[in-house]
LOGUFI-206901 format. One record per atom (N, C-alpha, C): x negated, y negated, z; atom name; residue number from 1. Coordinates in steps of 0.1 Angstrom, whole numbers, plus 5000, padded with zeros to 4 digits. Example, Ala and Ser with C-alpha at 12.3 -4.5 7.8 and 13.67 -1.06 7.14 Angstrom:
    x    y    z atome num
 4868 5057 5078     N   1
 4877 5045 5078    CA   1
 4868 5033 5078     C   1
 4872 5022 5071     N   2
 4863 5011 5071    CA   2
 4871 5000 5079     C   2
***
This chain:
    x    y    z atome num
 2546 9058 0693     N   1
 2557 9052 0686    CA   1
 2553 9045 0673     C   1
 2540 9040 0673     N   2
 2535 9034 0660    CA   2
 2534 9045 0649     C   2
 2530 9057 0653     N   3
 2530 9068 0644    CA   3
 2543 9070 0637     C   3
 2554 9071 0646     N   4
 2567 9073 0640    CA   4
 2572 9062 0631     C   4
 2569 9050 0635     N   5
 2573 9039 0626    CA   5
 2566 9039 0613     C   5
 2553 9042 0613     N   6
 2545 9043 0601    CA   6
 2550 9054 0592     C   6
 2553 9065 0598     N   7
 2557 9077 0589    CA   7
 2571 9074 0584     C   7
 2580 9068 0592     N   8
 2593 9064 0587    CA   8
 2592 9054 0575     C   8
 2583 9045 0577     N   9
 2580 9035 0566    CA   9
 2575 9042 0553     C   9
 2566 9051 0555     N  10
 2561 9059 0544    CA  10
 2573 9067 0537     C  10
 2581 9073 0545     N  11
 2592 9081 0539    CA  11
 2602 9071 0531     C  11
 2603 9059 0536     N  12
 2612 9050 0529    CA  12
 2607 9044 0516     C  12
 2594 9040 0516     N  13
 2589 9034 0504    CA  13
 2576 9040 0498     C  13
 2572 9051 0503     N  14
 2560 9059 0498    CA  14
 2547 9051 0496     C  14
 2546 9041 0505     N  15
 2533 9033 0505    CA  15
 2522 9042 0512     C  15
 2512 9045 0504     N  16
 2501 9054 0509    CA  16
 2494 9048 0521     C  16
 2494 9035 0522     N  17
 2487 9028 0534    CA  17
 2494 9033 0547     C  17
 2507 9033 0547     N  18
 2515 9038 0559    CA  18
 2511 9052 0562     C  18
 2511 9060 0551     N  19
 2507 9074 0553    CA  19
 2493 9076 0559     C  19
 2484 9069 0553     N  20
 2470 9070 0558    CA  20
 2468 9065 0572     C  20
 2475 9055 0576     N  21
 2475 9050 0590    CA  21
 2481 9060 0600     C  21
 2492 9066 0596     N  22
 2499 9076 0604    CA  22
 2490 9088 0605     C  22
 2484 9092 0595     N  23
 2475 9103 0595    CA  23
 2463 9101 0604     C  23
 2457 9089 0604     N  24
 2446 9086 0613    CA  24
 2451 9087 0627     C  24
 2462 9081 0630     N  25
 2468 9082 0644    CA  25
 2470 9097 0648     C  25
 2476 9105 0639     N  26
 2478 9119 0642    CA  26
 2465 9126 0646     C  26
 2454 9123 0638     N  27
 2441 9129 0641    CA  27
 2436 9125 0654     C  27
 2437 9112 0657     N  28
 2431 9107 0670    CA  28
 2439 9113 0682     C  28
 2452 9114 0681     N  29
 2460 9120 0692    CA  29
 2456 9134 0694     C  29
 2453 9142 0683     N  30
 2449 9156 0685    CA  30
 2435 9157 0691     C  30
 2426 9147 0688     N  31
 2413 9147 0695    CA  31
 2415 9145 0710     C  31
 2425 9138 0714     N  32
 2427 9136 0729    CA  32
 2432 9149 0735     C  32
 2442 9155 0728     N  33
 2447 9168 0734    CA  33
 2452 9177 0722     C  33
 2442 9186 0718     N  34
 2445 9194 0707    CA  34
 2456 9205 0709     C  34
 2461 9206 0722     N  35
 2471 9216 0725    CA  35
 2485 9210 0726     C  35
 2486 9197 0725     N  36
 2499 9191 0726    CA  36
 2508 9195 0714     C  36
 2519 9201 0717     N  37
 2528 9206 0706    CA  37
 2533 9195 0697     C  37
 2537 9184 0703     N  38
 2543 9173 0695    CA  38
 2532 9167 0686     C  38
 2520 9166 0691     N  39
 2510 9160 0682    CA  39
 2506 9170 0671     C  39
 2507 9183 0674     N  40
 2504 9192 0663    CA  40
 2515 9192 0652     C  40
 2527 9191 0657     N  41
 2538 9189 0647    CA  41
 2537 9177 0639     C  41
 2532 9166 0645     N  42
 2530 9154 0638    CA  42
 2520 9156 0627     C  42
 2509 9163 0630     N  43
 2499 9165 0620    CA  43
 2504 9175 0609     C  43
 2511 9185 0613     N  44
 2516 9194 0603    CA  44
 2527 9188 0594     C  44
 2535 9179 0599     N  45
 2544 9172 0590    CA  45
 2537 9163 0580     C  45
 2526 9157 0584     N  46
 2518 9149 0575    CA  46
 2513 9158 0563     C  46
 2508 9170 0567     N  47
 2503 9179 0557    CA  47
 2514 9184 0548     C  47
 2526 9187 0554     N  48
 2537 9192 0546    CA  48
 2542 9182 0536     C  48
 2542 9169 0539     N  49
 2546 9159 0530    CA  49
 2537 9158 0517     C  49
 2525 9163 0519     N  50
 2515 9163 0508    CA  50
 2514 9177 0502     C  50
 2521 9186 0507     N  51
 2520 9200 0502    CA  51
 2507 9207 0505     C  51
 2501 9203 0516     N  52
 2488 9208 0520    CA  52
 2487 9217 0532     C  52
 2499 9223 0536     N  53
 2499 9233 0547    CA  53
 2492 9246 0542     C  53
 2482 9250 0549     N  54
 2474 9262 0546    CA  54
 2481 9274 0553     C  54
 2476 9286 0549     N  55
 2481 9298 0555    CA  55
 2478 9298 0570     C  55
 2466 9293 0574     N  56
 2462 9291 0588    CA  56
 2472 9282 0595     C  56
 2475 9271 0589     N  57
 2485 9262 0595    CA  57
 2498 9269 0597     C  57
 2503 9276 0587     N  58
 2516 9283 0588    CA  58
 2516 9293 0599     C  58
 2505 9300 0600     N  59
 2504 9310 0611    CA  59
 2504 9303 0625     C  59
 2498 9291 0626     N  60
 2499 9284 0639    CA  60
 2513 9279 0641     C  60
 2520 9275 0631     N  61
 2534 9270 0632    CA  61
 2543 9282 0637     C  61
 2541 9293 0631     N  62
 2549 9305 0635    CA  62
 2546 9308 0650     C  62
 2533 9307 0653     N  63
 2529 9310 0667    CA  63
 2536 9300 0677     C  63
 2536 9288 0673     N  64
 2543 9277 0681    CA  64
 2557 9281 0684     C  64
 2564 9286 0673     N  65
 2578 9289 0675    CA  65
 2580 9301 0685     C  65
 2571 9310 0684     N  66
 2571 9322 0693    CA  66
 2568 9319 0707     C  66
 2560 9309 0710     N  67
 2554 9306 0723    CA  67
 2560 9294 0730     C  67
 2568 9286 0723     N  68
 2573 9274 0730    CA  68
 2586 9276 0737     C  68
 2588 9268 0747     N  69
 2601 9268 0754    CA  69
 2608 9255 0751     C  69
 2603 9247 0743     N  70
 2608 9234 0740    CA  70
 2618 9235 0728     C  70
 2631 9232 0730     N  71
 2640 9234 0719    CA  71
 2638 9224 0708     C  71
 2633 9213 0710     N  72
 2630 9203 0699    CA  72
 2618 9208 0691     C  72
 2608 9215 0697     N  73
 2597 9220 0690    CA  73
 2602 9231 0681     C  73
 2612 9240 0686     N  74
 2618 9250 0678    CA  74
 2625 9245 0665     C  74
 2632 9234 0667     N  75
 2638 9227 0656    CA  75
 2628 9222 0646     C  75
 2617 9216 0650     N  76
 2607 9210 0642    CA  76
 2600 9221 0634     C  76
 2596 9232 0641     N  77
 2588 9242 0634    CA  77
 2597 9249 0623     C  77
 2610 9250 0625     N  78
 2618 9256 0615    CA  78
 2620 9247 0603     C  78
 2619 9234 0605     N  79
 2619 9225 0594    CA  79
 2606 9227 0586     C  79
 2594 9227 0594     N  80
 2581 9229 0587    CA  80
 2580 9242 0579     C  80
 2587 9252 0584     N  81
 2587 9265 0578    CA  81
 2598 9267 0567     C  81
 2605 9256 0564     N  82
 2616 9256 0554    CA  82
 2627 9266 0558     C  82
 2629 9268 0571     N  83
 2640 9276 0575    CA  83
 2652 9267 0578     C  83
 2658 9261 0567     N  84
 2667 9251 0568    CA  84
 2680 9255 0576     C  84
 2685 9267 0573     N  85
 2697 9271 0581    CA  85
 2694 9272 0595     C  85
 2683 9278 0599     N  86
 2680 9280 0613    CA  86
 2677 9266 0620     C  86
 2670 9258 0613     N  87
 2668 9244 0618    CA  87
 2681 9237 0621     C  87
 2690 9237 0611     N  88
 2703 9230 0613    CA  88
 2710 9236 0625     C  88
 2710 9249 0626     N  89
 2717 9256 0637    CA  89
 2711 9252 0650     C  89
 2698 9252 0651     N  90
 2691 9248 0664    CA  90
 2694 9234 0667     C  90
 2694 9225 0657     N  91
 2696 9211 0660    CA  91
 2710 9209 0665     C  91
 2720 9217 0659     N  92
 2734 9216 0664    CA  92
 2735 9221 0678     C  92
 2726 9229 0683     N  93
 2727 9234 0697    CA  93
 2721 9224 0707     C  93
 2714 9214 0702     N  94
 2708 9204 0711    CA  94
 2719 9196 0718     C  94
 2716 9191 0730     N  95
 2726 9182 0736    CA  95
 2728 9170 0726     C  95
 2738 9163 0728     N  96
 2741 9151 0719    CA  96
 2730 9141 0719     C  96
 2725 9138 0731     N  97
 2714 9129 0733    CA  97
 2701 9133 0725     C  97
 2698 9146 0727     N  98
 2686 9151 0721    CA  98
 2688 9152 0706     C  98
 2700 9156 0702     N  99
 2702 9157 0687    CA  99
 2701 9143 0680     C  99
 2706 9133 0687     N 100
 2705 9119 0681    CA 100
 2691 9115 0680     C 100
 2683 9118 0691     N 101
 2669 9114 0691    CA 101
 2661 9122 0680     C 101
 2664 9135 0679     N 102
 2657 9143 0669    CA 102
 2660 9138 0655     C 102
 2672 9135 0653     N 103
 2676 9131 0639    CA 103
 2670 9117 0635     C 103
 2665 9110 0645     N 104
 2658 9097 0642    CA 104
 2643 9099 0640     C 104
 2638 9111 0643     N 105
 2624 9114 0640    CA 105
 2621 9116 0625     C 105
 2609 9112 0621     N 106
 2606 9114 0607    CA 106
 2607 9128 0602     C 106
 2604 9138 0611     N 107
 2605 9152 0606    CA 107
 2618 9156 0601     C 107
 2629 9149 0606     N 108
 2642 9152 0601    CA 108
 2644 9149 0586     C 108
 2636 9139 0581     N 109
 2636 9136 0567    CA 109
 2632 9148 0558     C 109
 2625 9157 0564     N 110
 2620 9169 0556    CA 110
 2630 9180 0555     C 110
 2641 9178 0562     N 111
 2652 9189 0562    CA 111
 2660 9188 0550     C 111
***
């Protein structure tokens, strides 16, 4: 939750301290479990905000979309891939509760 609050704060006021703290948390979470889809998305959205997604990152994001069964991950990866129409369509297909939750996540600010 701290990661989300820091990233939302960064999106709101562009204070690099918030970005750096969120980035540190994202890295630490990935050290604990590098296969966690949500933690990967968190790291990728950090990189996207700075325009630093590599071709290798994009390939991994594409792979995540192909291999996940999590509808919220599908929404997130389409935002990361700039598939805005598909992202909006997938978000609209979420249950009302999930849609509200997803729209409160910092990744939604990238849409």
